[in-house]
N, C-alpha and C positions, 0 to 999 in steps of 0.2 A: 537508572541511567538518566542523565540530565544532559542531553546533546545541546550544543549551541543552536543548531538548525535541525528541523525536519522538513525537508522539501519533498513535496509530492508531486508526481507527474500524472496528468489526466489524459484520457483518450489515447493510451499507448498500445492499445491493441486494436487492430482493425475491426474485429468482430465486436468489440464493446462499443466503439464508435458507431458502428452500424445500429446496434441494438439501443443505443442512446439517441439515434436519429440526429446525430452531429456529424459534421464534415471531418475527414481524417485531417489532422493538423499538419501544417507545412513545417513547423518546428514545434519543440516540446511545450506543451501547456503545463504551466507549474502554478502551485499554490503551497501555503505553508501550514503546519500544524505546530503545536507547542508542547513543551515537556509535561504539561498538566494532562495531556491526553494519553500519555503512555502508561499502560498496565502490563503485568507480566502474565505468564502461563498460569491458569487456574484462577485467576482473578476475574471478577465479574464485570461485564459491560453494563453500565447503569443507564437505563432509559429515562431520560427527562421528560416525563409524560406531560408536564405542564407546558412544555414547549413544542413538542413533536410527537407524532404518532406514525412516522414513517422512516424508522431507523434501518439502514441497509448494511450490508457486509461487502467487503472487497478484499479478496486474497491478492496479496502482492509480495514480490521479492523485494527485500530491503537491502541496501548497500550500506555498508558502515565504513567511513573514511579512517585511514591509517595515519595520515599526515596532511599538513596544510597543502592546498592546491590552488593555484591561481594561473589561469590562462594556460593549462596543460593541453597538449596535442591528444587526439584519440589514440594515437599509437602508444603514448606513455601513461594513459589514464589509469589502467587497471593497476599499475605500480603504486598508486596512491591509496588504494582499497585495502583495509584490514580484513574484511570478510563480508559474509551475507547472512542474513537472517529472514525470519517470516514477520510479516507486517499484515495487520487488518485495518485497512482505511475505512472504519466505521463512518457512515455518513448519514445525517438526517436530511433526507431528500426534500422535503417541503421547505426547511430553512435554506438549503443549498439553491434551490431552483427559483425561489419566489422573486428574487430582484437581481440575479446574476452574479451575486457575491457569495462564490462558493464557500469561502471560509466559514460563514456562518453555521454551515451545516457540518463542518469537519473539525472544529477546534474545541468541541465540548469534551468535558472531563470523561476519561476511560475510553475515548474514541480512537485510540491508537494501541491496541494490543500488539505485543512484540516479543519474539522469543521463539523457541526455548533457549536456543544457544547461538553461538557464532560459528558458522562455518568459515575457516580462515581461507584466504585467497589462495594459499598453495594446495588446500583441500578441494577447492571447487575449481576444477580445470577450466570450465566454460560456464559462466553464469548465464549465458544465452541459450542454453540447452538444458533446462531443468523442468520436470513435470511439476505442475502446480494445481492442486485439487482443494475445493472447499466443500465441506459437508455440513449441513445444517440438520441436527437431530438424526444423523446417519444417512440422510438423503444427499447425494452428490448434487451440488448446485453449479459449481465451476470446475472445469476440468480442460486444462490446456498445457501449453509448453512456453516457457519464457523466449523461445526461438520465435514466437509470433509477435514479439514486441515490434512496434514501428521504429523506435530508437532503442538500440542495445545498450548495455551497461556502459561501455567505453564512450560511446556516443554521448550518453547522458552526463557522465562525469565531466568530459571535455566541455560540453556546452554549458553546463552549470558553472564551471571553474572560470569561464569567461565573462560571466554575469557577476559573480561574487567569489571571494575566497572561501574555499571549503575547508573547515577546520577538523582536526582530529576528533573522531566521535560523532561527527555530523552524519545524519541518516537521509538516504535518498530512497523514497518509496517509489518503485519503478512503473506503477500502474496496474490495472486489473484487467483479466479477460472477461469475455461474455459470460452471462449466467447471473448477474446481479439481480436483486430482488425487484427493483422498481421497473425493470424492463419485461418482467414475466407478465403473463395474463392467465389469471389474475395476479397482481403484484403480490410479493412476498416480503413481508417486513419482520424484524425481530420482535419477539414478544418475551415476556417474562417467563422463565422456565426453559427456554431454548438453550441448546449447546452448539457452539460453532467450533468446528476443527478445520485447520488449514495444514496441508502436508506439502512440502516442496522437496524435491529429490535431494537427498543428502543433508538436509537441514532439520530434519525431525518433524514433529507435530505441534502445532500451537492450538491449545484447547481453551476455551473460555465460556463460561456460562453467561446468562443474561438475566437481569432483574430490574425491577422498577426502582428508580432513584428515591 
């Protein structure tokens, strides 16, 4: 997959904003990734150990656009969506946090596992009511529901379409719930030999191993 844009939404679950000790946003916080970050099911997340030792996981629902959307209303937004899949917004927290430029910790190679398939818009009746669970080596780390998002899918598509034209195949990663590694005490970061599994209701399971680059 080679989308024109990968648009990520930050702090879109209240509990994640709280665990991050950041205020709840009044409008969507957005940043980007690039196609170099995308890997598929079964591929390994590569740890760039010369750059970072604080690589974290983030389970997210991803929206895939069906057709171009510019300045669409919230009421019509979902008609522009092709479907939904699973996204892991892998993040190097030390790079992300050191100077406020989030993308430094987000855009690295293999830092956007995606898949395993596309649940079409007619199959997923309500994207704002899907169970979302991430397990690390079999231990549940995140367990929530997309209904807890601050801004739902239609709201995000409409908002983003007012900022930029959304193209067919563009991906919107809708944010992650609480339970990320850096917020735990002690923190939990990915290490070589780990296995990350994300399950979202109706969309299957995305599994990826972890190894040093």
